[in-house]
C-alpha positions as protocol buffer text, in pm:
chain_id: "A"
residue {
  index: 1
  type: MET
  ca { x: 1270 y: 919 z: 682 }
}
residue {
  index: 2
  type: HIS
  ca { x: 1232 y: 695 z: 331 }
}
residue {
  index: 3
  type: GLU
  ca { x: 864 y: 767 z: 272 }
}
residue {
  index: 4
  type: GLY
  ca { x: 900 y: 1075 z: 160 }
}
residue {
  index: 5
  type: PRO
  ca { x: 1104 y: 982 z: -167 }
}
residue {
  index: 6
  type: VAL
  ca { x: 875 y: 687 z: -219 }
}
residue {
  index: 7
  type: THR
  ca { x: 558 y: 925 z: -173 }
}
residue {
  index: 8
  type: GLU
  ca { x: 691 y: 1090 z: -448 }
}
residue {
  index: 9
  type: GLU
  ca { x: 729 y: 828 z: -686 }
}
residue {
  index: 10
  type: ILE
  ca { x: 383 y: 741 z: -591 }
}
residue {
  index: 11
  type: ILE
  ca { x: 260 y: 1126 z: -632 }
}
residue {
  index: 12
  type: ARG
  ca { x: 380 y: 1095 z: -1005 }
}
residue {
  index: 13
  type: ILE
  ca { x: 277 y: 753 z: -1104 }
}
residue {
  index: 14
  type: ALA
  ca { x: -85 y: 917 z: -1009 }
}
residue {
  index: 15
  type: CYS
  ca { x: -20 y: 1257 z: -1206 }
}
residue {
  index: 16
  type: GLU
  ca { x: 106 y: 1009 z: -1537 }
}
residue {
  index: 17
  type: ALA
  ca { x: -206 y: 807 z: -1520 }
}
residue {
  index: 18
  type: ALA
  ca { x: -439 y: 1156 z: -1479 }
}
residue {
  index: 19
  type: ALA
  ca { x: -206 y: 1307 z: -1785 }
}
residue {
  index: 20
  type: GLU
  ca { x: -299 y: 1027 z: -1975 }
}
residue {
  index: 21
  type: GLN
  ca { x: -635 y: 1058 z: -1932 }
}
residue {
  index: 22
  type: LYS
  ca { x: -688 y: 1490 z: -1878 }
}
residue {
  index: 23
  type: GLY
  ca { x: -815 y: 1414 z: -1554 }
}
residue {
  index: 24
  type: ARG
  ca { x: -761 y: 1503 z: -1201 }
}
residue {
  index: 25
  type: VAL
  ca { x: -700 y: 1240 z: -917 }
}
residue {
  index: 26
  type: THR
  ca { x: -989 y: 1182 z: -690 }
}
residue {
  index: 27
  type: ALA
  ca { x: -795 y: 883 z: -492 }
}
residue {
  index: 28
  type: ILE
  ca { x: -543 y: 631 z: -491 }
}
residue {
  index: 29
  type: ASN
  ca { x: -510 y: 318 z: -315 }
}
residue {
  index: 30
  type: LEU
  ca { x: -209 y: 165 z: -145 }
}
residue {
  index: 31
  type: VAL
  ca { x: -146 y: -180 z: -23 }
}
residue {
  index: 32
  type: VAL
  ca { x: 100 y: -167 z: 255 }
}
residue {
  index: 33
  type: GLY
  ca { x: 199 y: -481 z: 408 }
}
residue {
  index: 34
  type: GLU
  ca { x: 303 y: -442 z: 740 }
}
residue {
  index: 35
  type: ASP
  ca { x: 612 y: -562 z: 736 }
}
residue {
  index: 36
  type: SER
  ca { x: 744 y: -386 z: 431 }
}
residue {
  index: 37
  type: GLY
  ca { x: 985 y: -128 z: 611 }
}
residue {
  index: 38
  type: PHE
  ca { x: 660 y: 133 z: 543 }
}
residue {
  index: 39
  type: ILE
  ca { x: 508 y: 318 z: 768 }
}
residue {
  index: 40
  type: GLY
  ca { x: 103 y: 475 z: 683 }
}
residue {
  index: 41
  type: GLU
  ca { x: 97 y: 766 z: 846 }
}
residue {
  index: 42
  type: SER
  ca { x: 414 y: 908 z: 738 }
}
residue {
  index: 43
  type: ILE
  ca { x: 289 y: 816 z: 399 }
}
residue {
  index: 44
  type: GLN
  ca { x: -33 y: 995 z: 453 }
}
residue {
  index: 45
  type: MET
  ca { x: 165 y: 1325 z: 637 }
}
residue {
  index: 46
  type: TYR
  ca { x: 415 y: 1327 z: 318 }
}
residue {
  index: 47
  type: PHE
  ca { x: 131 y: 1289 z: 62 }
}
residue {
  index: 48
  type: ASP
  ca { x: -105 y: 1596 z: 243 }
}
residue {
  index: 49
  type: VAL
  ca { x: 219 y: 1787 z: 154 }
}
residue {
  index: 50
  type: LEU
  ca { x: 377 y: 1711 z: -153 }
}
residue {
  index: 51
  type: SER
  ca { x: 73 y: 1686 z: -362 }
}
residue {
  index: 52
  type: GLU
  ca { x: -57 y: 2039 z: -323 }
}
residue {
  index: 53
  type: GLY
  ca { x: -45 y: 2227 z: -700 }
}
residue {
  index: 54
  type: THR
  ca { x: -30 y: 1854 z: -870 }
}
residue {
  index: 55
  type: ALA
  ca { x: -295 y: 1634 z: -1010 }
}
residue {
  index: 56
  type: CYS
  ca { x: -353 y: 1508 z: -681 }
}
residue {
  index: 57
  type: THR
  ca { x: -427 y: 1828 z: -467 }
}
residue {
  index: 58
  type: GLY
  ca { x: -733 y: 1723 z: -284 }
}
residue {
  index: 59
  type: ALA
  ca { x: -709 y: 1357 z: -349 }
}
residue {
  index: 60
  type: ARG
  ca { x: -788 y: 1098 z: -77 }
}
residue {
  index: 61
  type: LEU
  ca { x: -512 y: 827 z: -16 }
}
residue {
  index: 62
  type: HIS
  ca { x: -586 y: 491 z: 101 }
}
residue {
  index: 63
  type: LEU
  ca { x: -401 y: 267 z: 272 }
}
residue {
  index: 64
  type: GLU
  ca { x: -512 y: -150 z: 230 }
}
residue {
  index: 65
  type: GLY
  ca { x: -317 y: -295 z: 499 }
}
residue {
  index: 66
  type: VAL
  ca { x: -166 y: -645 z: 522 }
}
residue {
  index: 67
  type: LYS
  ca { x: -107 y: -850 z: 800 }
}
residue {
  index: 68
  type: PRO
  ca { x: 216 y: -1064 z: 768 }
}
residue {
  index: 69
  type: LYS
  ca { x: 188 y: -1478 z: 765 }
}
residue {
  index: 70
  type: LEU
  ca { x: 414 y: -1749 z: 842 }
}
residue {
  index: 71
  type: ARG
  ca { x: 403 y: -2111 z: 668 }
}
residue {
  index: 72
  type: CYS
  ca { x: 442 y: -2389 z: 912 }
}
residue {
  index: 73
  type: THR
  ca { x: 742 y: -2617 z: 833 }
}
residue {
  index: 74
  type: ARG
  ca { x: 545 y: -2904 z: 872 }
}
residue {
  index: 75
  type: CYS
  ca { x: 148 y: -2926 z: 781 }
}
residue {
  index: 76
  type: GLY
  ca { x: 222 y: -2576 z: 532 }
}
residue {
  index: 77
  type: GLN
  ca { x: -22 y: -2404 z: 636 }
}
residue {
  index: 78
  type: LEU
  ca { x: -57 y: -1989 z: 647 }
}
residue {
  index: 79
  type: PHE
  ca { x: -127 y: -1814 z: 940 }
}
residue {
  index: 80
  type: TYR
  ca { x: -83 y: -1505 z: 1200 }
}
residue {
  index: 81
  type: ARG
  ca { x: 185 y: -1513 z: 1425 }
}
residue {
  index: 82
  type: ARG
  ca { x: 37 y: -1534 z: 1771 }
}
residue {
  index: 83
  type: PRO
  ca { x: 220 y: -1299 z: 2026 }
}
residue {
  index: 84
  type: PHE
  ca { x: 544 y: -1431 z: 2194 }
}
residue {
  index: 85
  type: SER
  ca { x: 503 y: -1733 z: 1953 }
}
residue {
  index: 86
  type: PHE
  ca { x: 636 y: -1921 z: 1567 }
}
residue {
  index: 87
  type: THR
  ca { x: 408 y: -2234 z: 1661 }
}
residue {
  index: 88
  type: CYS
  ca { x: 170 y: -2371 z: 1434 }
}
residue {
  index: 89
  type: PRO
  ca { x: -189 y: -2331 z: 1548 }
}
residue {
  index: 90
  type: ALA
  ca { x: -326 y: -2647 z: 1352 }
}
residue {
  index: 91
  type: CYS
  ca { x: -38 y: -2913 z: 1423 }
}
residue {
  index: 92
  type: GLY
  ca { x: 254 y: -2754 z: 1659 }
}
residue {
  index: 93
  type: GLY
  ca { x: 522 y: -2706 z: 1382 }
}
residue {
  index: 94
  type: ASP
  ca { x: 747 y: -2377 z: 1351 }
}
residue {
  index: 95
  type: GLY
  ca { x: 657 y: -2086 z: 1178 }
}
residue {
  index: 96
  type: ARG
  ca { x: 849 y: -1899 z: 902 }
}
residue {
  index: 97
  type: PRO
  ca { x: 841 y: -1596 z: 770 }
}
residue {
  index: 98
  type: THR
  ca { x: 675 y: -1553 z: 419 }
}
residue {
  index: 99
  type: GLU
  ca { x: 595 y: -1254 z: 154 }
}
residue {
  index: 100
  type: ILE
  ca { x: 283 y: -1188 z: 255 }
}
residue {
  index: 101
  type: GLY
  ca { x: 283 y: -892 z: 459 }
}
residue {
  index: 102
  type: LYS
  ca { x: 577 y: -709 z: 290 }
}
residue {
  index: 103
  type: GLU
  ca { x: 375 y: -580 z: -36 }
}
residue {
  index: 104
  type: PHE
  ca { x: 399 y: -216 z: -114 }
}
residue {
  index: 105
  type: TYR
  ca { x: 241 y: -93 z: -426 }
}
residue {
  index: 106
  type: VAL
  ca { x: -27 y: 141 z: -596 }
}
residue {
  index: 107
  type: LYS
  ca { x: -340 y: -95 z: -613 }
}
residue {
  index: 108
  type: ASN
  ca { x: -514 y: 173 z: -871 }
}
residue {
  index: 109
  type: VAL
  ca { x: -620 y: 532 z: -936 }
}
residue {
  index: 110
  type: GLU
  ca { x: -896 y: 681 z: -915 }
}
residue {
  index: 111
  type: LEU
  ca { x: -921 y: 978 z: -1156 }
}
residue {
  index: 112
  type: GLU
  ca { x: -1187 y: 1252 z: -1222 }
}
residue {
  index: 113
  type: VAL
  ca { x: -1260 y: 1291 z: -1622 }
}
residue {
  index: 114
  type: PRO
  ca { x: -1396 y: 1586 z: -1754 }
}
residue {
  index: 115
  type: ASP
  ca { x: -1679 y: 1436 z: -2014 }
}
residue {
  index: 116
  type: THR
  ca { x: -1577 y: 1502 z: -2384 }
}
residue {
  index: 117
  type: CYS
  ca { x: -1877 y: 1439 z: -2552 }
}
residue {
  index: 118
  type: ILE
  ca { x: -1991 y: 1698 z: -2784 }
}
């Protein structure tokens, strides 16, 4: 349920960018890690409803997913966890969680800006 307020903030950021450029938002690109605690489908659902009547009306929301990686405590290699295993595929050491996969941010906002040349 926390996707609602977060989506409102995404729309606010995008609308602010549009207002600065006197344009409208055509797309918003988000980076969403699988371990960020946010569900992309929920963000999309809220976006479809909350963006109506704003500079984001009709904009596309693109979600770039980031899979979490572990770091081996023995050799330091980063790797994706296999089901039911935290074992490093390179050396057999133990994998520990990293910040990779916890990302959540607006990567960029694409705008349509009217031509102001006279």
